Each structure stands twice: as C-alpha cells, then as structure tokens.
C-alpha positions in Angstrom: 233.0 220.4 19.3 231.6 216.9 19.5 229.7 217.4 16.3 232.9 218.4 14.4 234.8 215.4 15.8 231.9 213.1 14.8 231.8 214.5 11.3 235.6 214.2 10.9 235.6 210.6 12.1 232.8 209.7 9.7 234.6 211.4 6.8 237.8 209.6 7.7 236.1 206.2 7.8 234.4 206.9 4.5 237.8 207.7 2.9 239.4 204.6 4.4 236.6 202.5 3.0 236.9 204.1 -0.4 240.7 203.6 -0.4 240.2 200.0 0.6 238.0 199.5 -2.4 240.5 201.1 -4.7 243.4 199.0 -3.4 241.3 195.8 -3.9 240.5 196.9 -7.5 244.1 197.6 -8.2 245.2 194.2 -6.8 242.7 192.5 -9.0 244.0 194.3 -12.0 247.5 193.3 -11.2 246.4 189.7 -11.1 244.6 190.1 -14.5 247.7 191.6 -16.0 249.9 188.9 -14.6 247.7 186.2 -16.3 247.9 188.1 -19.6 251.7 188.4 -19.7 253.1 185.4 -21.6 256.3 183.9 -20.4 259.4 185.1 -22.2 261.4 182.3 -23.6 265.0 182.2 -24.8 265.5 184.7 -27.7 265.7 182.6 -30.9 268.5 183.3 -33.3 268.1 182.6 -37.0 271.8 182.0 -37.7 273.3 178.5 -37.5 271.6 175.1 -37.7 267.8 175.3 -37.2 265.7 173.7 -34.5 264.6 170.3 -35.7 267.7 169.7 -37.8 270.4 167.2 -37.0 273.2 169.1 -35.1 276.6 169.3 -36.9 278.9 166.8 -35.1 281.9 168.6 -33.7 284.7 166.6 -32.1 286.1 168.4 -29.0 288.2 167.6 -26.0 287.1 168.6 -22.5 289.5 170.3 -20.0 290.2 166.8 -18.5 291.4 165.4 -21.9 288.3 163.4 -22.6 287.2 163.3 -26.3 283.5 164.2 -27.0 281.5 164.3 -30.2 279.0 167.0 -29.6 276.0 166.7 -31.9 276.3 162.9 -32.2 273.6 160.6 -30.9 274.0 160.0 -27.1 275.4 156.6 -26.2 273.5 156.9 -22.9 270.2 158.1 -24.5 270.4 161.5 -22.8 269.8 165.0 -24.0 272.7 167.5 -23.9 272.5 171.2 -23.0 275.5 173.0 -24.5 275.9 176.3 -22.7 278.2 178.8 -24.3 279.9 181.2 -21.8 282.9 183.3 -21.2 285.0 184.3 -18.1 284.4 187.9 -19.1 280.6 187.7 -19.4 278.8 188.9 -16.2 275.4 187.4 -17.2 277.1 184.1 -17.7 278.4 184.2 -14.2 275.0 185.0 -12.7 273.5 181.9 -14.5 276.0 179.4 -13.1 273.9 178.7 -10.0 270.9 178.2 -12.3 272.9 175.7 -14.3 273.9 173.8 -11.2 270.3 173.7 -10.0 269.0 172.6 -13.5 271.7 170.0 -13.6 270.5 168.5 -10.3 266.8 168.7 -11.1 267.0 167.4 -14.6 269.8 164.9 -13.9 267.6 161.9 -15.0 267.6 163.0 -18.7 270.1 165.8 -19.2 273.9 166.3 -19.4 275.3 169.9 -19.4 278.4 170.9 -21.3 279.9 174.3 -20.8 281.6 175.6 -23.9 284.0 178.5 -24.3 287.1 179.7 -26.2 290.0 181.9 -25.5 293.1 181.7 -23.3 293.6 178.4 -21.5 295.0 179.9 -18.3 292.1 182.3 -18.0 289.7 179.4 -18.5 291.4 177.3 -15.8 291.2 180.2 -13.4 287.5 180.7 -14.2 286.8 177.0 -13.6 288.7 177.2 -10.3 287.1 180.4 -9.1 283.5 179.3 -9.8 284.0 175.6 -9.0 283.0 174.4 -12.4 285.0 171.2 -12.3 281.7 169.2 -11.9 280.7 170.2 -15.4 282.0 168.9 -18.7 283.9 172.0 -19.9 285.2 172.3 -23.4 287.4 174.9 -25.0 286.7 175.1 -28.7 286.5 178.0 -31.1 285.3 175.7 -33.9 282.2 174.7 -31.8 281.0 178.3 -31.5 281.7 178.9 -35.2 279.9 175.8 -36.3 276.7 176.7 -34.3 277.1 180.4 -35.3 277.2 181.6 -31.7 277.6 185.4 -31.9 276.3 186.5 -28.4 276.6 185.1 -24.9 275.2 183.5 -23.0 273.8 181.1 -25.6 272.3 177.6 -25.0 271.6 174.8 -27.3 269.5 171.7 -26.4 270.2 168.5 -28.3 268.1 165.5 -27.9 269.4 161.9 -27.5 269.5 161.5 -31.3 271.6 164.7 -31.8 268.6 166.7 -33.1 268.5 170.4 -32.1 265.3 170.8 -30.0 265.7 174.4 -28.9 268.3 177.1 -28.8 268.6 180.8 -28.0 270.1 183.6 -25.9 269.7 182.8 -22.3 269.7 185.7 -19.8 267.6 184.2 -16.9 266.3 181.1 -15.3 263.1 181.5 -17.2 264.9 181.6 -20.5 266.9 178.4 -19.7 263.8 176.6 -18.5 262.0 177.6 -21.7 264.4 175.5 -23.7 263.4 172.4 -21.6 259.7 173.3 -21.9 260.0 173.7 -25.7 261.6 170.2 -26.0 258.9 168.8 -23.8 256.1 170.4 -25.8 257.7 169.5 -29.2 258.0 173.0 -30.4 261.0 175.2 -31.3 260.3 177.9 -28.7 257.8 178.8 -26.0 256.6 181.6 -28.3 255.7 179.1 -31.0 253.7 177.1 -28.4 251.8 180.2 -27.2 251.1 181.1 -30.8 249.3 177.7 -31.2 246.9 178.4 -28.3 
C-alpha cells in the first residue's frame, strides 16, 4: 500500500513539474508574439486630400455661433484634430471618453473639433446627453464632403500651418493615438514608420 502511494505521489510531482515547464514555455511564447505584433494605426483612406498636403480651408460656424476656418493656419500655433462623428454611431460614442482624455493630456499643443451633420435638434440633444459643450462642435455637411469622409468615426490631424499630418478611420484609443504618433515621427501613418524600420 505504501509503495503504491509513494509511486503515485512521485508520478504526480513529475507531472506537476512537466506542466510547470509547459506553462513557462507558453508564457514565453506569448511574450515573443506580443513583441512581434505591430501596433495597428488608424486605417488610412485614399480619398480626399492627402497627408502632407495643405488642408482645404472650410469656413464653418460652431454650435455657439463662433466662425472658424478649419484648414487655415492656426492663429495660436496649435494643431487641430477634427473628429467626425454622428449621434447614431455607437463607436463614436465609445470614443468620447478617449477624446476627453486626449484633450487633457495633449492640451499644450492640440485643439479638438467635433464635426457632424444632420438634424440640429438631434445634435443639440447629443451634445447635452454626452456633455460635449466643452468641445468645439460644428455642424457642416460641406466639411465632410470637402475631406471626403465616407465612414465614421474619422479623424484628421492638421498641424499649426494647416497641413494634414495624419488621417484615418479611428475605432479605438490606439488608432487615435497613432495619429499623434505619426505627426510626431513625421510620417503619414504608423504603418509607414514601421515599414522604414
């Protein structure tokens, strides 16, 4: 009886040791895979003005009646993120906290403009429901058509001179931050930067 118990305990400990080695090997492989996976930037769209070109200047009026020339050189020498959204876009709504956070963390160099089109009352309700009155919010169909925005959420980063530095479909924090990273690195997208490595 004691011999059988001793053999079973030894077998059990050998199996536990073997499983521990397998778990450590798998954990290492996960780390290696994580290093190999490149960050996914905002999905570049080929339509509309290209990155590196001067942005078309579009005169718009925000929801507070203030006139703005989007695409013109910034009087305050700041970059502008134009974020196209809609009250009916669920992904846009999930990115609102990310925009708030980015607005705070990048406040020394970045202004954020939310852009939409459609029914004025629906937009006012959207602004009220999601507390968006802190943002510059414009309602302009011409703006989306000028920049050839066909899908939402879409973001466009203009530098202080009105040059398009990055743009693309933005579905996550990582996508949004890739626009800032592309501007900082002087490339049109994170994918272009990784291609140079």
